[in-house]
C-alpha positions as a printed NumPy array, in Angstrom:
array([[170.56 , 174.929,  99.23 ],
       [167.372, 174.956, 101.274],
       [167.227, 178.225, 102.435],
       [168.475, 179.399,  98.981],
       [165.63 , 177.571,  97.257],
       [162.752, 178.861,  99.765],
       [163.695, 182.361,  99.338],
       [164.005, 182.24 ,  95.36 ],
       [160.198, 180.308,  95.69 ],
       [159.27 , 183.347,  98.09 ],
       [160.243, 185.442,  95.731],
       [159.305, 184.022,  92.225],
       [155.743, 183.68 ,  93.515],
       [156.006, 187.433,  94.794],
       [156.93 , 188.504,  91.414],
       [154.131, 186.087,  89.742],
       [151.211, 188.07 ,  91.634],
       [152.455, 191.35 ,  90.606],
       [153.278, 190.174,  86.463],
       [149.745, 188.745,  86.631],
       [148.154, 191.668,  88.164],
       [150.26 , 194.019,  85.825],
       [148.744, 191.823,  82.881],
       [145.52 , 191.976,  84.336],
       [145.085, 195.653,  84.64 ],
       [148.211, 197.153,  82.785],
       [148.548, 195.225,  79.617],
       [145.29 , 194.237,  78.791],
       [144.238, 196.832,  76.67 ],
       [147.935, 197.459,  75.234],
       [148.648, 193.854,  73.914],
       [147.085, 191.757,  71.404],
       [145.32 , 188.563,  72.663],
       [148.372, 186.325,  71.459],
       [150.753, 188.642,  73.551],
       [148.906, 188.454,  76.543],
       [148.406, 184.909,  76.54 ],
       [152.206, 184.16 ,  76.087],
       [152.639, 186.759,  78.918],
       [150.083, 184.832,  81.253],
       [151.687, 181.592,  80.019],
       [155.392, 182.863,  81.638],
       [153.04 , 184.16 ,  84.869],
       [151.892, 180.477,  85.294],
       [154.817, 178.604,  84.687],
       [156.772, 181.057,  87.057],
       [153.969, 179.609,  89.725],
       [154.216, 176.188,  89.013],
       [158.09 , 176.233,  89.487],
       [157.707, 178.539,  92.606],
       [155.339, 175.825,  94.272],
       [157.806, 173.465,  92.988],
       [160.825, 174.773,  94.409],
       [158.988, 175.436,  97.669],
       [158.278, 171.899,  97.994],
       [161.889, 171.262,  96.97 ],
       [163.325, 173.397,  99.279],
       [161.363, 171.62 , 102.252],
       [162.119, 168.192, 101.462],
       [166.216, 169.259, 101.184],
       [166.013, 170.136, 104.771],
       [165.182, 166.55 , 105.104],
       [167.513, 164.691, 102.53 ],
       [170.456, 166.03 , 100.149],
       [170.852, 165.024,  97.377],
       [172.769, 166.386,  93.95 ],
       [170.118, 165.325,  91.898],
       [167.52 , 167.669,  94.081],
       [169.86 , 170.357,  94.083],
       [170.55 , 170.125,  90.635],
       [166.568, 170.361,  89.833],
       [166.284, 173.493,  91.615],
       [168.804, 174.918,  89.649],
       [167.535, 173.834,  86.384],
       [164.135, 175.595,  87.349],
       [165.213, 178.393,  88.015],
       [167.056, 178.879,  85.361],
       [164.204, 177.726,  83.373],
       [161.943, 180.383,  84.732],
       [164.069, 182.716,  83.541],
       [164.606, 181.661,  80.248],
       [160.766, 180.249,  79.443],
       [158.974, 182.953,  81.617],
       [161.327, 185.707,  81.092],
       [161.484, 185.453,  77.234],
       [157.859, 185.351,  77.045],
       [157.489, 188.619,  79.438],
       [160.293, 190.217,  77.074],
       [158.808, 189.26 ,  73.61 ],
       [155.005, 190.241,  74.882],
       [156.523, 193.707,  76.366],
       [158.336, 194.622,  73.308],
       [157.203, 192.613,  70.54 ],
       [160.765, 191.685,  69.69 ],
       [160.391, 188.224,  67.71 ],
       [164.249, 186.916,  68.763],
       [162.895, 186.317,  72.316],
       [160.343, 183.564,  70.952],
       [163.188, 180.831,  70.305],
       [164.605, 180.925,  73.767],
       [161.426, 180.16 ,  75.183],
       [161.691, 176.253,  74.211],
       [165.056, 176.21 ,  75.851],
       [163.953, 177.434,  79.097],
       [160.821, 174.477,  78.757],
       [163.984, 172.318,  78.179],
       [165.65 , 173.35 ,  81.064],
       [161.955, 172.412,  83.071],
       [162.042, 169.413,  81.612],
       [165.031, 168.254,  82.766],
       [164.308, 169.73 ,  86.534],
       [162.055, 167.213,  86.68 ],
       [163.784, 164.47 ,  85.298],
       [166.657, 165.374,  87.733],
       [163.854, 165.351,  90.589],
       [162.917, 161.619,  89.584],
       [166.1  , 160.475,  89.417],
       [166.968, 162.049,  92.988],
       [163.804, 160.762,  94.133],
       [164.78 , 157.16 ,  93.002],
       [168.303, 157.387,  94.263],
       [166.899, 158.524,  97.849],
       [164.309, 155.726,  97.863],
       [161.166, 157.686,  97.384],
       [160.476, 156.179,  94.477],
       [161.201, 152.386,  94.269]])
């Protein structure tokens, strides 16, 4: 699992750079300020969770926990729904992508709670 999460973190980081550059150079003149901000929020959260996933992958090399694994999968799903819906909303302007974003946010939160439970169970937090 560690290897999968490390690969996913690298891909999320790389695509985050690409999408951030695309927003700054390709979309800046084409989108309204609100839609550009939404796109940039997607990039920001993608980066946060790419870094978190990388740290998680390294932790999983030392300790195994179903809670930690669950947190990685929750974060991946969160990036897809949260960041993906913001990218789609910004680029297409289709409003029904908007309600998907909070679902991704809930997955992010669930991932962080899962991380906390895993940390407690492994004795990293007392």
